[in-house]
C-alpha positions, 0 to 999 in steps of 0.5 A: 721061381722069378720070371725074367723080364727084358729090359725093353719089356719093363713097365711100371706097375701100378696096382691099387684096391678098389677101396682106395682107388682116389687115393692111389690115383692121387699118389700116381698123380704126385709121383708123375708130377714129381718127375715133370718138375725135374730141375733145370741145369746142375752147377758142380761145386768143388774146392777150386771152382763152380762148373760151369762158370756162366748160365744164362737162364729164363725166369722161373728155372731151377738150378741143381747145385751138386757137391762133388768133393768132401768138405767137413762143415760143408760148402755153402753157396751164396751170391753177393746180394744175399738172395740165396744161401744153400745149406752146408753141402758136406759129401759128394752127391749132396745137392740143393735146388734153387728156383730164380724167380727174379730177373738180373745177374747173380754172382754166385761163389762158395762161402769157404772158397771165394775165388770159386765163382760163377755168374747166373743171368736170369731174363724173362721169358718173351711171350709173342703177341698173338695177331 
């Protein structure tokens, strides 16, 4: 018989044999670090548009590109400057991440639907000087 646990009482259980404690701790750190590095904003892809059409972001932000419609051969997201190119995103739910590591304005569009455009503006983070 399974013990029922209320949703409020659920926690992540992590069991680790003594012999491989270091390996288990390393796996836990990797798992938790992966959660901490979640992507920033999501740009949704359809046949006719990219949403939102404007993103103002800080340098180092990772954007998730999420396909929302089926497209035989896949949607490919590119920018006018040739900086980025996604793999073909065929099915709804297919996604791709890109981290912007250079400040500037990126004019993004879907190669198969060039009228579907978005602009991503990347600015450096301003760190206040210590007095």
